[in-house]
C-alpha positions, 0 to 999 in steps of 0.5 A: 356920792356921785359928782354933779355939775350945773349946765353953767359948769359950776360944781353941784353938791347933793344937798344944793337947791340952787347953783351958787354960780348962775343961781338956777334952781337945782333938783335931785331925781331919785329915779336916775340919781341925778342932780341938775338945774331946772327950768320953770314953765308956768305956761304948762299949768300944773307942771312946775318945772322941767329938768333942763338936761333931761327934758322930763317934767317934774313936781317939787316935794312939798317940803321944798323951800328953806322955810320948810326942810329945803328938800331938793328931791323931785317927783315925776309928773305922774307920781300921785304923792305930794312928798318925795320918796324920802320925805314920805317915809317919815311917820313922826316928826319932832313937835314944831313948837320951837326953832330948835325942833325945826332945825333938828328935823331938817338935819335928820331929813338931810341925813335920811335923804343921803341914806335913801340915796345909798339904798337906791344907788345899791339897788336895794328895794324897800317898801313903805308902810302903805305898801306893807303895813306890817313890816314896811319902812318908816321913821319916827323922830321922837323926843324925851324929857331930856330935850323937851320937858313937855314929853311924857317919855323919860328916855327915847332910844334909837332903834329898829323894830318891824320896819319902824326906825326910831331916832331920838331927835336930840341926836341932831344936836352936835353937843348931844352927840359929842357927849354921848360919844365920849360917855360911851367911848365911841370913835364915831357918832353921826346922825347918818351913822345912826340911819345906816346902822338901823337900816342894817337891822331892817335889811337883816330881817328882809334879806338874811333872817329867812334866807340861805344867807342865815347860815353864812351869818351864823358862821361869821357873826354868831347866833342871832337868837342869843338872848338880847337883853342878857347880852345888853346888860352884860355889855353895859355892866362889863364893857366889851371884851379886851380884844374886840378890835380883832373881831368887830368894827366897833366896841358896840358891835361886840355886844350881840350878833345882830348889833355886830351885823348892823354896825358892819352894815353901816360901815359898809355903806360908809365905805361905799359912799366915801369911795364913790365920792373919791372915785368921782373926784379922781382920787381912786379907781374902783368899781364896787360892783365888779372889782374883787373885794380884796382889791376894794378893801386895799383901795379903801385902806389907802384912801383912809390914809390920805383922808387922815393925813388931810384932816391932820393937816388942818388940825382935825381928828382922824376922819377914819379912826378905825383899824380893820382886822381880817375877821372884820374884813370877812364880815364886810365881805359877807355884807358886800355879797348880800348887798350884791345878791339883793341888788336889782342891778346886774350881779357879778359872779362874786355873789355866788362864791362860797366862803 
């Protein structure tokens, strides 16, 4: 995440809807990926606000306001939509009959906005369901009987199919995530992690499956056509192979090549977002588009040492509980190459290099 400042000099964060110092309203423009203070111009009629630092006229997303979702994303004046590019990707929300579901929806949308920022920042294109009714991107936030007895479904599983990403709304509850993480012996489980994982499946279908990248995928990850149900049953019956850490970023990644890809993709986004933040705060010097990948990984590993030392200093578990082996580095490198190759930004030479 980039570092932002208000015109008064105060630090601004991606989620801010107002400046904590001067009190001015804050908005995020997904076109130029900037956060800035807003000027209200009621005399201009339907124009609600203007970026004080940009001079561009904007309208707010209809989910603005703390009584709703607190969305601070903006639409350009000529945009015919009423919701921002992130909010309008949501197809189904939790039933809004209690305060807990509003809180869950807010948390899920907040994580989704950061995911969409990641995609826009990498220049990764996507189509919504209106643009592509068959495989366009959409999000369903669903409940089951475990969190809402009024639901008919016994279990809602987080997953992806043909562009539709389903998230169990209960994943927004910290106690649910902790329970699931412990029962599944995971090192890391967040709502943002779910979004990054499932979008990996979307981009596998979009960027890898029917392209020249598939031969590199098979070389690094294995055959995506392996029986998925058989692999799933085997994993939950027997667990991961004992030496999974030498080949996979997580135990779950060892279940099937497609899950290995999604876990690796999610980890790549996790790394890039964290390194961009660290770079913005002067902690490291890295260019994710032009630096050699080995240099990127070296800087990442050094940064994680600092991160873990800081969290241990305040009595918290490691912020980065992972060990990256060579096989995992190679898989991350492939994801890096696919992302650079698909980006609508200028591409560096590394994308064209073979293994």
